[in-house]
PDB file with SEQRES, HELIX, SHEET and CRYST1 records, atoms N, CA, C and O in Angstrom:
SEQRES   1 A   87  MET ARG GLU ALA ARG ALA VAL ILE ALA ARG LEU ASP ARG          
SEQRES   2 A   87  ILE GLU ALA MET GLU LEU ALA ARG GLU PRO VAL PRO LYS          
SEQRES   3 A   87  ILE LEU ASN GLU LEU GLU LEU LEU LEU SER GLU ALA TRP          
SEQRES   4 A   87  ARG TRP SER GLU ARG GLU GLY PRO GLU ALA ILE ALA ALA          
SEQRES   5 A   87  ARG VAL ALA LEU GLU ARG CYS LEU LEU ALA LEU GLY GLY          
SEQRES   6 A   87  GLY SER ASN SER SER PRO LEU SER GLY ASP ARG ALA ALA          
SEQRES   7 A   87  PRO ARG SER PRO ALA ARG SER ILE ARG                          
HELIX    1 AA1 ARG A    2  LEU A   19  1                                  18    
HELIX    2 AA2 VAL A   24  GLU A   45  1                                  22    
HELIX    3 AA3 PRO A   47  ALA A   49  5                                   3    
HELIX    4 AA4 ILE A   50  ALA A   62  1                                  13    
HELIX    5 AA5 ALA A   83  ILE A   86  1                                   4    
CRYST1    1.000    1.000    1.000  90.00  90.00  90.00 P 1           1          
ATOM      1  N   MET A   1     -89.185  39.372  84.112  1.00  0.00           N  
ATOM      2  CA  MET A   1     -90.130  40.285  83.518  1.00  0.00           C  
ATOM      3  C   MET A   1     -91.547  40.074  84.054  1.00  0.00           C  
ATOM      4  O   MET A   1     -92.326  41.021  84.160  1.00  0.00           O  
ATOM      5  N   ARG A   2     -91.867  38.834  84.387  1.00  0.00           N  
ATOM      6  CA  ARG A   2     -93.194  38.516  84.911  1.00  0.00           C  
ATOM      7  C   ARG A   2     -93.455  39.276  86.213  1.00  0.00           C  
ATOM      8  O   ARG A   2     -94.558  39.778  86.431  1.00  0.00           O  
ATOM      9  N   GLU A   3     -92.444  39.359  87.072  1.00  0.00           N  
ATOM     10  CA  GLU A   3     -92.611  40.059  88.341  1.00  0.00           C  
ATOM     11  C   GLU A   3     -92.868  41.542  88.115  1.00  0.00           C  
ATOM     12  O   GLU A   3     -93.706  42.141  88.790  1.00  0.00           O  
ATOM     13  N   ALA A   4     -92.150  42.134  87.170  1.00  0.00           N  
ATOM     14  CA  ALA A   4     -92.344  43.557  86.865  1.00  0.00           C  
ATOM     15  C   ALA A   4     -93.752  43.811  86.346  1.00  0.00           C  
ATOM     16  O   ALA A   4     -94.387  44.798  86.721  1.00  0.00           O  
ATOM     17  N   ARG A   5     -94.236  42.933  85.494  1.00  0.00           N  
ATOM     18  CA  ARG A   5     -95.603  43.083  84.974  1.00  0.00           C  
ATOM     19  C   ARG A   5     -96.638  42.957  86.092  1.00  0.00           C  
ATOM     20  O   ARG A   5     -97.637  43.677  86.102  1.00  0.00           O  
ATOM     21  N   ALA A   6     -96.399  42.046  87.027  1.00  0.00           N  
ATOM     22  CA  ALA A   6     -97.331  41.874  88.145  1.00  0.00           C  
ATOM     23  C   ALA A   6     -97.385  43.143  89.001  1.00  0.00           C  
ATOM     24  O   ALA A   6     -98.459  43.559  89.435  1.00  0.00           O  
ATOM     25  N   VAL A   7     -96.230  43.748  89.237  1.00  0.00           N  
ATOM     26  CA  VAL A   7     -96.173  44.985  90.029  1.00  0.00           C  
ATOM     27  C   VAL A   7     -96.914  46.104  89.303  1.00  0.00           C  
ATOM     28  O   VAL A   7     -97.692  46.832  89.920  1.00  0.00           O  
ATOM     29  N   ILE A   8     -96.683  46.248  88.016  1.00  0.00           N  
ATOM     30  CA  ILE A   8     -97.347  47.305  87.245  1.00  0.00           C  
ATOM     31  C   ILE A   8     -98.856  47.083  87.211  1.00  0.00           C  
ATOM     32  O   ILE A   8     -99.627  48.032  87.357  1.00  0.00           O  
ATOM     33  N   ALA A   9     -99.279  45.838  87.019  1.00  0.00           N  
ATOM     34  CA  ALA A   9    -100.721  45.538  87.008  1.00  0.00           C  
ATOM     35  C   ALA A   9    -101.342  45.859  88.361  1.00  0.00           C  
ATOM     36  O   ALA A   9    -102.450  46.393  88.424  1.00  0.00           O  
ATOM     37  N   ARG A  10    -100.645  45.541  89.431  1.00  0.00           N  
ATOM     38  CA  ARG A  10    -101.172  45.829  90.772  1.00  0.00           C  
ATOM     39  C   ARG A  10    -101.273  47.337  90.985  1.00  0.00           C  
ATOM     40  O   ARG A  10    -102.254  47.811  91.558  1.00  0.00           O  
ATOM     41  N   LEU A  11    -100.280  48.095  90.535  1.00  0.00           N  
ATOM     42  CA  LEU A  11    -100.336  49.555  90.647  1.00  0.00           C  
ATOM     43  C   LEU A  11    -101.540  50.107  89.891  1.00  0.00           C  
ATOM     44  O   LEU A  11    -102.223  51.010  90.375  1.00  0.00           O  
ATOM     45  N   ASP A  12    -101.798  49.562  88.701  1.00  0.00           N  
ATOM     46  CA  ASP A  12    -102.966  49.998  87.927  1.00  0.00           C  
ATOM     47  C   ASP A  12    -104.267  49.700  88.670  1.00  0.00           C  
ATOM     48  O   ASP A  12    -105.188  50.518  88.673  1.00  0.00           O  
ATOM     49  N   ARG A  13    -104.338  48.516  89.303  1.00  0.00           N  
ATOM     50  CA  ARG A  13    -105.533  48.161  90.077  1.00  0.00           C  
ATOM     51  C   ARG A  13    -105.734  49.114  91.252  1.00  0.00           C  
ATOM     52  O   ARG A  13    -106.851  49.551  91.528  1.00  0.00           O  
ATOM     53  N   ILE A  14    -104.640  49.427  91.935  1.00  0.00           N  
ATOM     54  CA  ILE A  14    -104.724  50.340  93.087  1.00  0.00           C  
ATOM     55  C   ILE A  14    -105.199  51.717  92.633  1.00  0.00           C  
ATOM     56  O   ILE A  14    -106.036  52.338  93.290  1.00  0.00           O  
ATOM     57  N   GLU A  15    -104.671  52.187  91.522  1.00  0.00           N  
ATOM     58  CA  GLU A  15    -105.092  53.489  90.997  1.00  0.00           C  
ATOM     59  C   GLU A  15    -106.584  53.473  90.652  1.00  0.00           C  
ATOM     60  O   GLU A  15    -107.306  54.422  90.960  1.00  0.00           O  
ATOM     61  N   ALA A  16    -107.034  52.409  90.021  1.00  0.00           N  
ATOM     62  CA  ALA A  16    -108.462  52.298  89.671  1.00  0.00           C  
ATOM     63  C   ALA A  16    -109.327  52.254  90.930  1.00  0.00           C  
ATOM     64  O   ALA A  16    -110.406  52.846  90.965  1.00  0.00           O  
ATOM     65  N   MET A  17    -108.859  51.562  91.951  1.00  0.00           N  
ATOM     66  CA  MET A  17    -109.602  51.482  93.213  1.00  0.00           C  
ATOM     67  C   MET A  17    -109.702  52.857  93.870  1.00  0.00           C  
ATOM     68  O   MET A  17    -110.751  53.220  94.401  1.00  0.00           O  
ATOM     69  N   GLU A  18    -108.609  53.620  93.832  1.00  0.00           N  
ATOM     70  CA  GLU A  18    -108.628  54.964  94.413  1.00  0.00           C  
ATOM     71  C   GLU A  18    -109.610  55.850  93.654  1.00  0.00           C  
ATOM     72  O   GLU A  18    -110.375  56.593  94.268  1.00  0.00           O  
ATOM     73  N   LEU A  19    -109.594  55.777  92.323  1.00  0.00           N  
ATOM     74  CA  LEU A  19    -110.500  56.588  91.513  1.00  0.00           C  
ATOM     75  C   LEU A  19    -111.959  56.204  91.754  1.00  0.00           C  
ATOM     76  O   LEU A  19    -112.846  57.056  91.699  1.00  0.00           O  
ATOM     77  N   ALA A  20    -112.204  54.927  92.021  1.00  0.00           N  
ATOM     78  CA  ALA A  20    -113.558  54.445  92.289  1.00  0.00           C  
ATOM     79  C   ALA A  20    -113.951  54.644  93.749  1.00  0.00           C  
ATOM     80  O   ALA A  20    -115.057  54.288  94.155  1.00  0.00           O  
ATOM     81  N   ARG A  21    -113.042  55.213  94.533  1.00  0.00           N  
ATOM     82  CA  ARG A  21    -113.263  55.461  95.958  1.00  0.00           C  
ATOM     83  C   ARG A  21    -113.636  54.180  96.706  1.00  0.00           C  
ATOM     84  O   ARG A  21    -114.575  54.149  97.501  1.00  0.00           O  
ATOM     85  N   GLU A  22    -112.878  53.138  96.425  1.00  0.00           N  
ATOM     86  CA  GLU A  22    -113.060  51.861  97.129  1.00  0.00           C  
ATOM     87  C   GLU A  22    -112.734  52.061  98.608  1.00  0.00           C  
ATOM     88  O   GLU A  22    -112.007  52.992  98.954  1.00  0.00           O  
ATOM     89  N   PRO A  23    -113.254  51.208  99.480  1.00  0.00           N  
ATOM     90  CA  PRO A  23    -112.953  51.327 100.910  1.00  0.00           C  
ATOM     91  C   PRO A  23    -111.446  51.196 101.182  1.00  0.00           C  
ATOM     92  O   PRO A  23    -110.743  50.408 100.550  1.00  0.00           O  
ATOM     93  N   VAL A  24    -110.995  51.981 102.124  1.00  0.00           N  
ATOM     94  CA  VAL A  24    -109.569  52.004 102.471  1.00  0.00           C  
ATOM     95  C   VAL A  24    -109.025  50.616 102.803  1.00  0.00           C  
ATOM     96  O   VAL A  24    -107.931  50.289 102.344  1.00  0.00           O  
ATOM     97  N   PRO A  25    -109.726  49.780 103.575  1.00  0.00           N  
ATOM     98  CA  PRO A  25    -109.168  48.453 103.873  1.00  0.00           C  
ATOM     99  C   PRO A  25    -108.896  47.622 102.611  1.00  0.00           C  
ATOM    100  O   PRO A  25    -107.925  46.866 102.571  1.00  0.00           O  
ATOM    101  N   LYS A  26    -109.734  47.755 101.593  1.00  0.00           N  
ATOM    102  CA  LYS A  26    -109.488  47.024 100.339  1.00  0.00           C  
ATOM    103  C   LYS A  26    -108.219  47.526  99.653  1.00  0.00           C  
ATOM    104  O   LYS A  26    -107.430  46.744  99.123  1.00  0.00           O  
ATOM    105  N   ILE A  27    -108.044  48.838  99.675  1.00  0.00           N  
ATOM    106  CA  ILE A  27    -106.848  49.424  99.051  1.00  0.00           C  
ATOM    107  C   ILE A  27    -105.602  49.020  99.829  1.00  0.00           C  
ATOM    108  O   ILE A  27    -104.574  48.705  99.231  1.00  0.00           O  
ATOM    109  N   LEU A  28    -105.685  49.028 101.151  1.00  0.00           N  
ATOM    110  CA  LEU A  28    -104.537  48.614 101.958  1.00  0.00           C  
ATOM    111  C   LEU A  28    -104.180  47.153 101.693  1.00  0.00           C  
ATOM    112  O   LEU A  28    -103.001  46.802 101.657  1.00  0.00           O  
ATOM    113  N   ASN A  29    -105.174  46.312 101.511  1.00  0.00           N  
ATOM    114  CA  ASN A  29    -104.907  44.919 101.169  1.00  0.00           C  
ATOM    115  C   ASN A  29    -104.163  44.823  99.843  1.00  0.00           C  
ATOM    116  O   ASN A  29    -103.224  44.038  99.708  1.00  0.00           O  
ATOM    117  N   GLU A  30    -104.581  45.619  98.867  1.00  0.00           N  
ATOM    118  CA  GLU A  30    -103.887  45.636  97.576  1.00  0.00           C  
ATOM    119  C   GLU A  30    -102.453  46.130  97.732  1.00  0.00           C  
ATOM    120  O   GLU A  30    -101.547  45.635  97.062  1.00  0.00           O  
ATOM    121  N   LEU A  31    -102.248  47.103  98.615  1.00  0.00           N  
ATOM    122  CA  LEU A  31    -100.888  47.595  98.860  1.00  0.00           C  
ATOM    123  C   LEU A  31    -100.005  46.500  99.456  1.00  0.00           C  
ATOM    124  O   LEU A  31     -98.838  46.371  99.086  1.00  0.00           O  
ATOM    125  N   GLU A  32    -100.560  45.718 100.372  1.00  0.00           N  
ATOM    126  CA  GLU A  32     -99.789  44.613 100.948  1.00  0.00           C  
ATOM    127  C   GLU A  32     -99.436  43.591  99.871  1.00  0.00           C  
ATOM    128  O   GLU A  32     -98.320  43.072  99.844  1.00  0.00           O  
ATOM    129  N   LEU A  33    -100.395  43.302  98.979  1.00  0.00           N  
ATOM    130  CA  LEU A  33    -100.114  42.376  97.881  1.00  0.00           C  
ATOM    131  C   LEU A  33     -99.051  42.953  96.947  1.00  0.00           C  
ATOM    132  O   LEU A  33     -98.201  42.226  96.433  1.00  0.00           O  
ATOM    133  N   LEU A  34     -99.110  44.257  96.737  1.00  0.00           N  
ATOM    134  CA  LEU A  34     -98.095  44.927  95.914  1.00  0.00           C  
ATOM    135  C   LEU A  34     -96.712  44.749  96.534  1.00  0.00           C  
ATOM    136  O   LEU A  34     -95.747  44.460  95.827  1.00  0.00           O  
ATOM    137  N   LEU A  35     -96.613  44.917  97.842  1.00  0.00           N  
ATOM    138  CA  LEU A  35     -95.326  44.738  98.505  1.00  0.00           C  
ATOM    139  C   LEU A  35     -94.815  43.313  98.333  1.00  0.00           C  
ATOM    140  O   LEU A  35     -93.621  43.099  98.121  1.00  0.00           O  
ATOM    141  N   SER A  36     -95.703  42.357  98.424  1.00  0.00           N  
ATOM    142  CA  SER A  36     -95.320  40.966  98.252  1.00  0.00           C  
ATOM    143  C   SER A  36     -94.790  40.709  96.844  1.00  0.00           C  
ATOM    144  O   SER A  36     -93.775  40.036  96.664  1.00  0.00           O  
ATOM    145  N   GLU A  37     -95.491  41.252  95.851  1.00  0.00           N  
ATOM    146  CA  GLU A  37     -95.042  41.085  94.467  1.00  0.00           C  
ATOM    147  C   GLU A  37     -93.719  41.804  94.225  1.00  0.00           C  
ATOM    148  O   GLU A  37     -92.836  41.280  93.545  1.00  0.00           O  
ATOM    149  N   ALA A  38     -93.585  42.999  94.782  1.00  0.00           N  
ATOM    150  CA  ALA A  38     -92.331  43.737  94.634  1.00  0.00           C  
ATOM    151  C   ALA A  38     -91.184  42.993  95.304  1.00  0.00           C  
ATOM    152  O   ALA A  38     -90.055  43.005  94.813  1.00  0.00           O  
ATOM    153  N   TRP A  39     -91.479  42.345  96.430  1.00  0.00           N  
ATOM    154  CA  TRP A  39     -90.464  41.556  97.130  1.00  0.00           C  
ATOM    155  C   TRP A  39     -89.957  40.428  96.233  1.00  0.00           C  
ATOM    156  O   TRP A  39     -88.751  40.226  96.095  1.00  0.00           O  
ATOM    157  N   ARG A  40     -90.891  39.699  95.627  1.00  0.00           N  
ATOM    158  CA  ARG A  40     -90.487  38.606  94.730  1.00  0.00           C  
ATOM    159  C   ARG A  40     -89.640  39.127  93.578  1.00  0.00           C  
ATOM    160  O   ARG A  40     -88.674  38.483  93.170  1.00  0.00           O  
ATOM    161  N   TRP A  41     -90.001  40.291  93.057  1.00  0.00           N  
ATOM    162  CA  TRP A  41     -89.236  40.891  91.971  1.00  0.00           C  
ATOM    163  C   TRP A  41     -87.826  41.217  92.458  1.00  0.00           C  
ATOM    164  O   TRP A  41     -86.848  40.939  91.764  1.00  0.00           O  
ATOM    165  N   SER A  42     -87.721  41.801  93.640  1.00  0.00           N  
ATOM    166  CA  SER A  42     -86.401  42.171  94.157  1.00  0.00           C  
ATOM    167  C   SER A  42     -85.534  40.935  94.397  1.00  0.00           C  
ATOM    168  O   SER A  42     -84.317  40.979  94.218  1.00  0.00           O  
ATOM    169  N   GLU A  43     -86.165  39.838  94.801  1.00  0.00           N  
ATOM    170  CA  GLU A  43     -85.385  38.617  95.013  1.00  0.00           C  
ATOM    171  C   GLU A  43     -84.787  38.087  93.709  1.00  0.00           C  
ATOM    172  O   GLU A  43     -83.676  37.556  93.709  1.00  0.00           O  
ATOM    173  N   ARG A  44     -85.501  38.225  92.623  1.00  0.00           N  
ATOM    174  CA  ARG A  44     -84.977  37.781  91.326  1.00  0.00           C  
ATOM    175  C   ARG A  44     -83.804  38.645  90.886  1.00  0.00           C  
ATOM    176  O   ARG A  44     -82.967  38.207  90.097  1.00  0.00           O  
ATOM    177  N   GLU A  45     -83.743  39.869  91.393  1.00  0.00           N  
ATOM    178  CA  GLU A  45     -82.658  40.776  91.028  1.00  0.00           C  
ATOM    179  C   GLU A  45     -81.364  40.448  91.759  1.00  0.00           C  
ATOM    180  O   GLU A  45     -80.296  40.912  91.360  1.00  0.00           O  
ATOM    181  N   GLY A  46     -81.443  39.660  92.818  1.00  0.00           N  
ATOM    182  CA  GLY A  46     -80.244  39.221  93.520  1.00  0.00           C  
ATOM    183  C   GLY A  46     -79.803  40.164  94.620  1.00  0.00           C  
ATOM    184  O   GLY A  46     -80.551  41.048  95.035  1.00  0.00           O  
ATOM    185  N   PRO A  47     -78.564  39.963  95.092  1.00  0.00           N  
ATOM    186  CA  PRO A  47     -78.045  40.709  96.239  1.00  0.00           C  
ATOM    187  C   PRO A  47     -78.000  42.226  96.027  1.00  0.00           C  
ATOM    188  O   PRO A  47     -78.093  42.987  96.989  1.00  0.00           O  
ATOM    189  N   GLU A  48     -77.859  42.662  94.790  1.00  0.00           N  
ATOM    190  CA  GLU A  48     -77.779  44.107  94.553  1.00  0.00           C  
ATOM    191  C   GLU A  48     -79.105  44.817  94.840  1.00  0.00           C  
ATOM    192  O   GLU A  48     -79.148  46.047  94.856  1.00  0.00           O  
ATOM    193  N   ALA A  49     -80.167  44.076  95.064  1.00  0.00           N  
ATOM    194  CA  ALA A  49     -81.476  44.671  95.352  1.00  0.00           C  
ATOM    195  C   ALA A  49     -81.773  44.724  96.846  1.00  0.00           C  
ATOM    196  O   ALA A  49     -82.925  44.915  97.234  1.00  0.00           O  
ATOM    197  N   ILE A  50     -80.770  44.561  97.683  1.00  0.00           N  
ATOM    198  CA  ILE A  50     -80.993  44.553  99.130  1.00  0.00           C  
ATOM    199  C   ILE A  50     -81.585  45.872  99.612  1.00  0.00           C  
ATOM    200  O   ILE A  50     -82.418  45.868 100.518  1.00  0.00           O  
ATOM    201  N   ALA A  51     -81.184  46.979  99.042  1.00  0.00           N  
ATOM    202  CA  ALA A  51     -81.741  48.269  99.451  1.00  0.00           C  
ATOM    203  C   ALA A  51     -83.236  48.318  99.150  1.00  0.00           C  
ATOM    204  O   ALA A  51     -84.007  48.888  99.923  1.00  0.00           O  
ATOM    205  N   ALA A  52     -83.644  47.732  98.044  1.00  0.00           N  
ATOM    206  CA  ALA A  52     -85.075  47.683  97.708  1.00  0.00           C  
ATOM    207  C   ALA A  52     -85.827  46.840  98.727  1.00  0.00           C  
ATOM    208  O   ALA A  52     -86.937  47.197  99.122  1.00  0.00           O  
ATOM    209  N   ARG A  53     -85.244  45.731  99.155  1.00  0.00           N  
ATOM    210  CA  ARG A  53     -85.910  44.875 100.130  1.00  0.00           C  
ATOM    211  C   ARG A  53     -86.030  45.579 101.484  1.00  0.00           C  
ATOM    212  O   ARG A  53     -87.037  45.422 102.174  1.00  0.00           O  
ATOM    213  N   VAL A  54     -85.029  46.340 101.861  1.00  0.00           N  
ATOM    214  CA  VAL A  54     -85.099  47.105 103.113  1.00  0.00           C  
ATOM    215  C   VAL A  54     -86.213  48.146 103.005  1.00  0.00           C  
ATOM    216  O   VAL A  54     -86.983  48.331 103.947  1.00  0.00           O  
ATOM    217  N   ALA A  55     -86.299  48.824 101.863  1.00  0.00           N  
ATOM    218  CA  ALA A  55     -87.357  49.814 101.658  1.00  0.00           C  
ATOM    219  C   ALA A  55     -88.731  49.162 101.690  1.00  0.00           C  
ATOM    220  O   ALA A  55     -89.672  49.730 102.244  1.00  0.00           O  
ATOM    221  N   LEU A  56     -88.858  47.985 101.107  1.00  0.00           N  
ATOM    222  CA  LEU A  56     -90.132  47.265 101.129  1.00  0.00           C  
ATOM    223  C   LEU A  56     -90.530  46.904 102.550  1.00  0.00           C  
ATOM    224  O   LEU A  56     -91.697  47.024 102.925  1.00  0.00           O  
ATOM    225  N   GLU A  57     -89.569  46.468 103.330  1.00  0.00           N  
ATOM    226  CA  GLU A  57     -89.846  46.129 104.729  1.00  0.00           C  
ATOM    227  C   GLU A  57     -90.317  47.356 105.500  1.00  0.00           C  
ATOM    228  O   GLU A  57     -91.239  47.264 106.311  1.00  0.00           O  
ATOM    229  N   ARG A  58     -89.702  48.485 105.256  1.00  0.00           N  
ATOM    230  CA  ARG A  58     -90.108  49.720 105.934  1.00  0.00           C  
ATOM    231  C   ARG A  58     -91.525  50.130 105.517  1.00  0.00           C  
ATOM    232  O   ARG A  58     -92.312  50.599 106.339  1.00  0.00           O  
ATOM    233  N   CYS A  59     -91.837  49.948 104.242  1.00  0.00           N  
ATOM    234  CA  CYS A  59     -93.200  50.246 103.783  1.00  0.00           C  
ATOM    235  C   CYS A  59     -94.206  49.358 104.489  1.00  0.00           C  
ATOM    236  O   CYS A  59     -95.264  49.820 104.915  1.00  0.00           O  
ATOM    237  N   LEU A  60     -93.877  48.101 104.610  1.00  0.00           N  
ATOM    238  CA  LEU A  60     -94.770  47.169 105.283  1.00  0.00           C  
ATOM    239  C   LEU A  60     -94.991  47.580 106.738  1.00  0.00           C  
ATOM    240  O   LEU A  60     -96.118  47.563 107.234  1.00  0.00           O  
ATOM    241  N   LEU A  61     -93.920  47.943 107.403  1.00  0.00           N  
ATOM    242  CA  LEU A  61     -94.039  48.382 108.798  1.00  0.00           C  
ATOM    243  C   LEU A  61     -94.903  49.637 108.903  1.00  0.00           C  
ATOM    244  O   LEU A  61     -95.676  49.786 109.849  1.00  0.00           O  
ATOM    245  N   ALA A  62     -94.768  50.538 107.929  1.00  0.00           N  
ATOM    246  CA  ALA A  62     -95.582  51.749 107.926  1.00  0.00           C  
ATOM    247  C   ALA A  62     -97.058  51.425 107.732  1.00  0.00           C  
ATOM    248  O   ALA A  62     -97.924  52.147 108.227  1.00  0.00           O  
ATOM    249  N   LEU A  63     -97.346  50.343 107.014  1.00  0.00           N  
ATOM    250  CA  LEU A  63     -98.738  49.913 106.831  1.00  0.00           C  
ATOM    251  C   LEU A  63     -99.282  49.215 108.067  1.00  0.00           C  
ATOM    252  O   LEU A  63    -100.472  48.908 108.136  1.00  0.00           O  
ATOM    253  N   GLY A  64     -98.418  48.965 109.040  1.00  0.00           N  
ATOM    254  CA  GLY A  64     -98.866  48.333 110.265  1.00  0.00           C  
ATOM    255  C   GLY A  64     -98.651  46.843 110.296  1.00  0.00           C  
ATOM    256  O   GLY A  64     -99.101  46.169 111.222  1.00  0.00           O  
ATOM    257  N   GLY A  65     -97.964  46.314 109.291  1.00  0.00           N  
ATOM    258  CA  GLY A  65     -97.666  44.884 109.268  1.00  0.00           C  
ATOM    259  C   GLY A  65     -96.585  44.575 110.276  1.00  0.00           C  
ATOM    260  O   GLY A  65     -95.759  45.428 110.601  1.00  0.00           O  
ATOM    261  N   GLY A  66     -96.594  43.370 110.760  1.00  0.00           N  
ATOM    262  CA  GLY A  66     -95.563  42.959 111.688  1.00  0.00           C  
ATOM    263  C   GLY A  66     -94.886  41.715 111.187  1.00  0.00           C  
ATOM    264  O   GLY A  66     -95.158  41.258 110.076  1.00  0.00           O  
ATOM    265  N   SER A  67     -94.019  41.167 111.982  1.00  0.00           N  
ATOM    266  CA  SER A  67     -93.278  39.996 111.546  1.00  0.00           C  
ATOM    267  C   SER A  67     -94.174  38.797 111.311  1.00  0.00           C  
ATOM    268  O   SER A  67     -93.824  37.927 110.513  1.00  0.00           O  
ATOM    269  N   ASN A  68     -95.332  38.717 111.985  1.00  0.00           N  
ATOM    270  CA  ASN A  68     -96.222  37.578 111.796  1.00  0.00           C  
ATOM    271  C   ASN A  68     -97.301  37.824 110.769  1.00  0.00           C  
ATOM    272  O   ASN A  68     -97.796  36.866 110.175  1.00  0.00           O  
ATOM    273  N   SER A  69     -97.694  39.079 110.529  1.00  0.00           N  
ATOM    274  CA  SER A  69     -98.779  39.359 109.597  1.00  0.00           C  
ATOM    275  C   SER A  69     -98.282  39.859 108.250  1.00  0.00           C  
ATOM    276  O   SER A  69     -99.084  40.198 107.379  1.00  0.00           O  
ATOM    277  N   SER A  70     -97.010  39.907 108.078  1.00  0.00           N  
ATOM    278  CA  SER A  70     -96.395  40.469 106.893  1.00  0.00           C  
ATOM    279  C   SER A  70     -96.547  39.586 105.662  1.00  0.00           C  
ATOM    280  O   SER A  70     -96.366  38.371 105.744  1.00  0.00           O  
ATOM    281  N   PRO A  71     -96.882  40.196 104.504  1.00  0.00           N  
ATOM    282  CA  PRO A  71     -96.832  39.411 103.286  1.00  0.00           C  
ATOM    283  C   PRO A  71     -95.395  39.032 102.945  1.00  0.00           C  
ATOM    284  O   PRO A  71     -95.155  38.165 102.105  1.00  0.00           O  
ATOM    285  N   LEU A  72     -94.456  39.680 103.597  1.00  0.00           N  
ATOM    286  CA  LEU A  72     -93.052  39.364 103.372  1.00  0.00           C  
ATOM    287  C   LEU A  72     -92.544  38.317 104.356  1.00  0.00           C  
ATOM    288  O   LEU A  72     -91.398  37.877 104.265  1.00  0.00           O  
ATOM    289  N   SER A  73     -93.398  37.919 105.298  1.00  0.00           N  
ATOM    290  CA  SER A  73     -92.936  36.988 106.325  1.00  0.00           C  
ATOM    291  C   SER A  73     -93.269  35.546 106.024  1.00  0.00           C  
ATOM    292  O   SER A  73     -92.880  34.651 106.774  1.00  0.00           O  
ATOM    293  N   GLY A  74     -93.979  35.305 104.943  1.00  0.00           N  
ATOM    294  CA  GLY A  74     -94.305  33.937 104.598  1.00  0.00           C  
ATOM    295  C   GLY A  74     -95.778  33.634 104.649  1.00  0.00           C  
ATOM    296  O   GLY A  74     -96.203  32.593 104.147  1.00  0.00           O  
ATOM    297  N   ASP A  75     -96.579  34.507 105.240  1.00  0.00           N  
ATOM    298  CA  ASP A  75     -98.010  34.258 105.342  1.00  0.00           C  
ATOM    299  C   ASP A  75     -98.687  34.191 103.979  1.00  0.00           C  
ATOM    300  O   ASP A  75     -99.730  33.552 103.842  1.00  0.00           O  
ATOM    301  N   ARG A  76     -98.118  34.833 102.979  1.00  0.00           N  
ATOM    302  CA  ARG A  76     -98.710  34.852 101.650  1.00  0.00           C  
ATOM    303  C   ARG A  76     -97.762  34.240 100.627  1.00  0.00           C  
ATOM    304  O   ARG A  76     -97.691  34.692  99.484  1.00  0.00           O  
ATOM    305  N   ALA A  77     -97.054  33.239 101.034  1.00  0.00           N  
ATOM    306  CA  ALA A  77     -96.146  32.490 100.167  1.00  0.00           C  
ATOM    307  C   ALA A  77     -94.968  33.319  99.675  1.00  0.00           C  
ATOM    308  O   ALA A  77     -94.333  32.950  98.687  1.00  0.00           O  
ATOM    309  N   ALA A  78     -94.664  34.419 100.332  1.00  0.00           N  
ATOM    310  CA  ALA A  78     -93.476  35.193  99.998  1.00  0.00           C  
ATOM    311  C   ALA A  78     -92.363  34.792 100.956  1.00  0.00           C  
ATOM    312  O   ALA A  78     -92.639  34.352 102.072  1.00  0.00           O  
ATOM    313  N   PRO A  79     -91.130  34.936 100.544  1.00  0.00           N  
ATOM    314  CA  PRO A  79     -90.024  34.544 101.416  1.00  0.00           C  
ATOM    315  C   PRO A  79     -89.882  35.455 102.621  1.00  0.00           C  
ATOM    316  O   PRO A  79     -90.322  36.605 102.604  1.00  0.00           O  
ATOM    317  N   ARG A  80     -89.267  34.929 103.658  1.00  0.00           N  
ATOM    318  CA  ARG A  80     -89.019  35.705 104.873  1.00  0.00           C  
ATOM    319  C   ARG A  80     -88.023  36.812 104.563  1.00  0.00           C  
ATOM    320  O   ARG A  80     -87.047  36.613 103.840  1.00  0.00           O  
ATOM    321  N   SER A  81     -88.293  37.965 105.121  1.00  0.00           N  
ATOM    322  CA  SER A  81     -87.466  39.129 104.859  1.00  0.00           C  
ATOM    323  C   SER A  81     -86.107  39.053 105.533  1.00  0.00           C  
ATOM    324  O   SER A  81     -86.030  38.824 106.740  1.00  0.00           O  
ATOM    325  N   PRO A  82     -85.019  39.243 104.766  1.00  0.00           N  
ATOM    326  CA  PRO A  82     -83.694  39.308 105.389  1.00  0.00           C  
ATOM    327  C   PRO A  82     -83.411  40.687 105.961  1.00  0.00           C  
ATOM    328  O   PRO A  82     -82.385  40.883 106.612  1.00  0.00           O  
ATOM    329  N   ALA A  83     -84.302  41.648 105.732  1.00  0.00           N  
ATOM    330  CA  ALA A  83     -84.036  43.018 106.161  1.00  0.00           C  
ATOM    331  C   ALA A  83     -83.824  43.111 107.663  1.00  0.00           C  
ATOM    332  O   ALA A  83     -83.037  43.939 108.122  1.00  0.00           O  
ATOM    333  N   ARG A  84     -84.507  42.283 108.432  1.00  0.00           N  
ATOM    334  CA  ARG A  84     -84.340  42.330 109.885  1.00  0.00           C  
ATOM    335  C   ARG A  84     -82.919  41.993 110.290  1.00  0.00           C  
ATOM    336  O   ARG A  84     -82.427  42.511 111.293  1.00  0.00           O  
ATOM    337  N   SER A  85     -82.260  41.152 109.545  1.00  0.00           N  
ATOM    338  CA  SER A  85     -80.926  40.730 109.915  1.00  0.00           C  
ATOM    339  C   SER A  85     -79.839  41.702 109.502  1.00  0.00           C  
ATOM    340  O   SER A  85     -78.696  41.565 109.940  1.00  0.00           O  
ATOM    341  N   ILE A  86     -80.171  42.701 108.651  1.00  0.00           N  
ATOM    342  CA  ILE A  86     -79.127  43.630 108.207  1.00  0.00           C  
ATOM    343  C   ILE A  86     -79.268  45.014 108.817  1.00  0.00           C  
ATOM    344  O   ILE A  86     -78.461  45.899 108.531  1.00  0.00           O  
ATOM    345  N   ARG A  87     -80.271  45.213 109.645  1.00  0.00           N  
ATOM    346  CA  ARG A  87     -80.446  46.553 110.242  1.00  0.00           C  
ATOM    347  C   ARG A  87     -79.413  46.828 111.282  1.00  0.00           C  
ATOM    348  O   ARG A  87     -79.412  47.903 111.882  1.00  0.00           O  
TER     349      ARG A  87                                                      
END                                                                             
């Protein structure tokens, strides 16, 4: 439940930042943190959440993250993505 609350809180922060017209780089940073939190949540859900992890990886790639700069790659204390191995 803690992971779900973290994701919802991050979404609320992103919405507030958009309404306040915060700079795009700040919002993108929040989006990367959101992906990291969502990743941790999906890991707690177990193997049945693999589709969610693949979707998260695709979102990260769309944001311009790579295997070394990814919040899902370990740079931000998140586990390494298994999505690369199942494509």
